[in-house]
Each structure stands twice: as C-alpha cells, then as structure tokens.
N, C-alpha and C positions, 0 to 999 in steps of 0.2 A: 503493499501500500504505499502510497506517497499523496502529499497535499500539492495541488495543481492552483495557481493565480497565476493570469496575465504570461506565461511564458515560464513561470519559476513552476518548478519540480523539485518539491524539497520531500526528500525521508529520512534526512540526519541534519540535524543542528548540533553546532557546537555552541558550549559556554566556556570561555578560559578563565579561570579565576573562581576558586569557592570561596572567596573571604566575605565582604560586607554585603555587598548586590548581587552575585553571580549566582545564586543559589536562589534569589528573587525572581531572576530574569529567567531563569530554566524553571522555575515554579508555574509561571505566568506560559511559557511555552508549553510545558506538559499540559497544563490544563485546556489550552485552544487545543494543541494539534493532536494529543494522543487517541481523539476519534478516528483520526485518519493514518494510524500508526506510525505516525513519525515519532523517531528516536531521538531522545535531546541527552547529549555527552557532555558531563561539565568535567574538566581537565584541571589540576593543579597540579605542582610538582611535590607540594608538601603533605606529609600522609594527614597530619594534625587539621589540616584545612579542609581537607576532604571530609574528613570527620565529622567537623565542626558545621560544613556545611551540609551534609547529608542529614543532621540529625535537627537543625534549622527549618528546611523544606518539609521532612517529615513531621515535625512537631505544627507547622503549619498547615498542612493537610490535616492532619488526625484534628488538630483545633475547628477546621472546615466542617469535618464529619460532625462534630460536638455540637456545631452551631447550626446544624441543617445546610449551610452551602454546598455542602457533597453529600452528596448519599455514598453508602460504602463502599458499593461497587466502583464508582467512578472513582474515588480516593485509591482505591486498590492499583487501579488502571493507570492512574496518573503518576502512581510510585513506581509500578514497572516500565514505565515510559522513558525513567530517567537513570542512568548511570552515570557515577563517579569514580573517577580513575585519574591515573597519573601517568598513564601511558596515552601520548598522544596520537600513536597508531588507531586509536579507538577512532578517531576523528578522519579517517581515510574515506574520500569520497563525500564528507560532509558538503552539502550544497549552501549552507549559511553557517556563517561562525561569528558570533561575538565575544570580544574581548573584553573582559573586564577585571584587567590585574592591576596594581597600584599605579597611582599616576607617574611613570617613571619611563621618559622616551625610551632610553636604551633596550628594556626591557620589553615595552611595546614592540620595536624594532625587532627585537630578536624571534618575538612569538611569531609576529606574521612573515618571519624569514623560514619558520618553520610550517607554518600552515601554509604557504603558497603551494607549494609545488605536492603537498598531501592531499589538499580538498581537489571535491571534483573539479574538471575545468569549467569555467566562469560561474566559479562559485563566488557568493557574497562574502567579503570580507569587512567585517565592521567591528569599529572600536567603541566600548560606552566609555572613552575619555571624556573628562567634564571640563578641560578648558585646551588640550591642544590642537592646533589646526591639522584637519586630515593632510594637508600638504606636507608639512613636517613630519606625524606619524608614517605615512605609503611612501615617503620619498623614496626608499629603495625596491619597491614593487617592483618586480616586470609589467604586471599590469596593474596599473591603480585605475583601469575604468568599472572595476567592481569593488573599489575600497569606497568607504566613506565613515564618518563616525553618528552612530545612533546615541545618544544621551537618554538615559531613563534618570528619572529620580524615585526619591525613596518615599515609600518602600515602593520598590518595581513591580512587584504583582499585583498592587492597590491602586498604586497613583497611575493615572491613565495617562500623563502627558510626555510627550516623546518629542526630543529635536532631534532634526536629521541633516546633517551637514554634511553636504558634498564636497569634494575638492575639487580641483579645477578642471583633473581630466576625469572625474567621477562621470560616467554614462547618462546622461539626461533622461533617457527612455527609464532605464532601472529607479531613479530617483522618483520619477513619478508612481512607478511600479511599487515601490515601497512605501509612500505616502497613503497610497490606496490598501495596500497588503496592511499595513497598521490599523487603518481604519477599520478594515475589514475584522482584524480579530480584536475591536474594541478599546484600542488604544486612540487619544488624541495627539496626532503630530504635527509639527510646525515645519517647513523648511526653512532653515536658518542660513545665512552666507556664512563664509569662514572667516574668522575671528578669533583672539585668544577668548578663551571663557565662553563663547558664544553670546545667546542672550539673556539668558536665566540668571546663570551664575554671578554675573557682575553686580546683579541687583540683590541675589539674595547674601552672596558674601558683602556688598557695600552698605545693607542694611544691618550686618552684624558688626562691620567697623563704624556705620553711624550710630551705632546702639553704644559701643564701648568709649566713643568720642566722647557721648554724652555723659559717660560717667567719669573718664577722664576730666575732664572739663568739671565737674562736680555740680552736674545737674541733677544728679540721682546715683542711688547705689545701683549695683547690678539688679537685684530682684525688683527696684522699682522701675527700672527702666526698660526690663524685661517683662512686666505687668502691663504698663504704657503702651508698649508696642502693640496690644491688641485693641486698644483703644483707637490708637494714631492711625493702625493701618488693617484694622479688622483679621489680625493673624488670630488663629488658632494657639498657638503657640510663638513667645517673643524667641528672638534670633540666640539668645543664652538657653534657654530651654532646648532649642533646635540641635544647639552644640553638643548638648548633654546628651538627647536621644539617637543622634546619629554618628558620635562619635568625632564629628567633622572638623576639630579642631585643626591637626595639623593638615588635612586638605584646604580648610578657610587660610590658615597662615600661606601657607606656600602659593595659593590662589592670589590673594592681596600683594603678597609681594611682586609677583611676575606681572599683575595686572597694573601694578604701579610701572612697569618699565613697558608695556605691551597698550595701555589705556590711557590713561591718566596720571599725573603726578599725586593726586589726592590720594588714591588709593596706596596702600602700605599697612603692614599688618602692625598692630598699636601694641603698647609696652604691655598693656591689660592681657592681650593674649600670648606674649611671651612668658609674662609672670603664671598663666594658668596652666601653659604646657609644661613649664619646670614644674609646677608643683604635683600636677598631674591630679590635681583633684577636682570635681565636677564644678559647673558654675552655683552659686546660691543664689537658687532661682524659689519662687512660689511653691509649696507642696500642693498638693491635691486637696480643691475646696478651699485652701488657704486666699484672703481677700488680704490687699496690699494696699494701704492708705497711703496719699500722697497728697499735699498739700496744695491747693488748686493751680497758685502761681508757678510753684516750680511743675507740675503737672503739664500746664500748658505751653512752657518753655520746650519741654520735652516731646510733646505730640506736634509742637511746631518744627523741632529739629527733623523728627522723622519722616515726617511729611515732605518738608524741602528737601532731604536726603531722596527719597522715595520718587517723587515726581522729576527731580533733576537725573537721576540715575536712569529711570526711565525715558527722558526726553535724550538721554544719550545714545542709549540705542538704536534709539529712531533717526537721530543724525547722523550715525554709523554706516546707514541704508541694509543692514544686515536681514532685518526683517519688517513687516509693516504693523500700523497701529491694531487692526483686526485681530492678528495671531497673536501678538503679544501682550493684547488685554487677556486672550482667553488662555493662552500658556502660564500664564502666572497666575492667574485666579484658580486657577488647576493646580499647578505643579507647586505653590507654594502656599494655598487656601489662604489668600490674602484677598484684601478689596482690589478690585479690578482700577488699574490706575485710571484711565483716562474717562471711564465712566465717574467715578471719583472726583478729577478733576472738573467734569462737567458740574456735576453737582455742587462744586464748592465755588467753582466761578474758576474760570481759566485764567482771567488777570490776578485772582487770589492765588493761584497755584502758583504764577508765575512770581509774586510777593515774595513766598514762602521759599523758592528755591533761591531768589537772591538773596535774601535775607543770610540762608543757609551758606552761598557764596561767600557772600563778606564775611562772616565768621571763619571760613575755612577756606582762602584764597585760591589754592588748587581745585578747587571743584569746579568744574565746567559750568556753566549755564547753557542749555540747549538752545539753540538756533532753531528747531521745530516750534518749541514753546513759546520765544520770544516774537516766532510770526502769528502762532495762533492765537495769542493775546491780542497783538496787533489789529486784527484783523476784526477780532469781537467776535467770533465764533466758534461755539462746543466743536469738541472733537467730533469728529465722524468717525463711527464705530461698523463698520461693513459686517453684519451677521447673515447677509445672503451675497454669495458668489456666483458669478457666471464664469463659466468655461463651456468654450465653443468648440465642437468637433464635428466637424465637415459642416453640415446646414441644421446641425442639431444644437440647441444652447441648453447647457446644463445649468441648474438654478439649484446650490446648495445652502441649506440654513445650517449654519454652524455657532449654536448654541450647548454646546456641549452640558455645561453643568447644571442646566436648567432640562435638560433631555430634550433640547428641541425645539420647547414649547414657544408658540406664538404668542406675540403681543402688539402693539399698536406700531412700535416700531418696524417689525420683522414686515406687518400686514404696506406700511410704506415704501419700504424697500423694494418688497415684492411687485409692486406696482409701478415705482418706476423702471426696474427691469423688464416688466412685459410690454411698456410702455414704447423702452430702447429697441426690445425684439422686432415689437410691431414695426417700427418704421426700420427694422434691419431687412433690405431685402434678399441677401445671404441666408437667413434662417428661415429653413420651412417647418421648423419644429422646435418646440421646447419641455424638458422635462424637468420636474424639480425633485 
C-alpha cells in the first residue's frame, strides 16, 4: 500500500531525530498515514533518545485512548506503523524525510549527505530547522530541487501551523504540492520566503526579548511581566512560561544572537537569559490558578511596551517581503495562540498602533519602525485581511476561505470579500467557472 497525492507516491516516511519534536512529527504522520500502510521510521544515533522518543509517542497515543481521541484498534495500528532505530539503512527507498535534529548546520549537512543517496530518486528532503535558510542547509546536495524547510511548532502533533520555506533551487511545483498536501492532512501551512528565522520565530523570540527587557528595565518582575503578556497580547501563556514548557532557553538564546547579525541590532540575547541558563533553574512564573496583582500604572507601561514590540516585529516581517498580511495574521494566531496582530491593530486604531511602536523604538533606538505601518497610518485605513483567496487554473477561478481558527465560519467580512471576487470573476472574460 502507499499514499498517493498529486504525483507523490509515499509508502515510507523518515524522521531524523528522536528528541524534542521528532517523535511528535512521527506521531502525526502515523495518525494520518497508517490507514494507507505508510511506514514511519524515526532514526537517531543515540539509544537513550530513541527510548525516550518511543516512550513519549506511546504515552501520547495511550492518552488519546483514555480520552476517547483514538479507538484502541486505531492506537495499535498507529504504534505498529512507527519504527525507532539507529540504522539509517531503514530509510532506504523512503520518499519523504524530515530532519528534526538539533540546530547545528554541520550536523544537518552531514545528515542530508547520508540521506541523498539512500532515499528514493526524487524523494522530498526537508529540514525542520527553526532558523537556517534552506540555501545554507542544502548547499552541498546534488539535487536541491526536492529540498526545502518544513517548520513545525510545539506541540507538533497538535499545533496545526506549518511554515514551508523553499530555497532558490526548490521546484515550484513541489512547493505547491506540499502546501496542498499539508492542508489535505489537516495542517495549516503558509509559504514563507527564505530569510533567517522565517516569519514566526523572530516574533516569538522577539517577544521573549521584549519581556526580558521589561524586567531588566525595572518595569516588573518575571512573574508580573509573564502574567501581563496575556492581557497585552491575548497569549495563553507568557514568554517565560513558554520557555519553561518547551525547554526553549538554549535555542532562543542562539536565535536572538543570530537574529542580531542577520536581521537588526535590536535582537540580542539579554543578560537575564544568560543568567537563567547559567543557573539552570526554570523561570519563576505564576503557578496554575495563581493570580498576579500589579499596580495599574506599572501594568499599563508593561502592556504598552509589549504591544509596541509586537506590532513592530510583525511590521518588520511584512517589510521583509517574505509573507503577506493574511498569512502572517493566520499563522501567528494559530502557532503562538496570540491575538491576531492586524485585527488587533485595526481595533485599537492603526494610528495608535504606530504610536506604540514609535514609543517603543524611542526607548530602544535599535528597534526599527516598520515602513508598512507608517504608510498604513498615513493612509488612515485599517489593514485589509484577506480571508478569501483566489487562484486561477486555466478557465476556472478557485476561491478558498481561510479562517481555520474558526473552522472557516462565515461572517460579514467573508461575505463582502466573496462578493468582491464574484464581481471580478464576472468581469473576467478568461474565466468560465468558479469553485468555492
């Protein structure tokens, strides 16, 4: 048996790395592909990592049985569909491999050098890198047309957000196929241009830095700032709690330092992070059910700083040209469980959003004020967020509603955008039919 999708024939999928995220990626793959007889092979050269990864996957599957998410027979089939091994030869003939090893360039290059001759001809070779550009990772491959970054978010088996980052040599048809494939299997993918950190991580890590700077500048304690981030940004958990949950201190420390080299000088790993890594202790955040009281004057300053940083970071991504307003709005809300930035700016007022960014930049001179936000405020118009996308194939116009957070529920904005598209299609002599 095999899974067939728009020219892709897959009967074996490889996942390299049995650490923080590899087993979760494997779990999602076996959940969606086991009915098609697709084998998922997790490879790691460290025996202890393999055992921990297997135990982690089994625990999550068994928990799914307890909660009723999986029937016992489905759970057994899912578990039977995954193999954990230290033997790279188990990947022979694989048509799709995702590397989820540590964020080390030389290690990633070594892994792909092993994979290229081992996998099936034309196999998709993907990295789950969180920062590195595909041109850098795959520089030494013989065939870079089938190589790209597919970036998952924690926890990978439940978080539907995925960034797909092609390199300069990646086959455009393959990119389109993979975007469709990931939608088909229940993920919410967006295409992102090649740039260090991609679209989401500079915002995620930038918000941690903004939170740390609030503490270092005496606006509040770690617990207070972490608590108020939820009020400021609609987060389920603040940046410090997120570090505790994901074990993200080392990766964020490195990412911030490299973003300072690649993006702008405001990015850096703050002393507060260095101290936390040296101590090895978790961040002191509110316990479950605990309410943190902060005097309103200080709370307003922290909220304003975090919002100014958020709107600025989002605008910087748009200025870079690697994605668009609608995709960034959608992916941030899903990946980070945060208030959608452009809708939030519209509700607050784009002019007020610019004021907050300018205030933040005045206090942090290396922080760029986005040109896109300046223009939007000068025009006096709210951000347009496209919930309906049009894609023409020959004489057929395809309209897609993309509001996955609310299961594509219709509202007045969607009706209005559909009407706009219908008028444009009606006036387009090339189009003979439309599909929603």
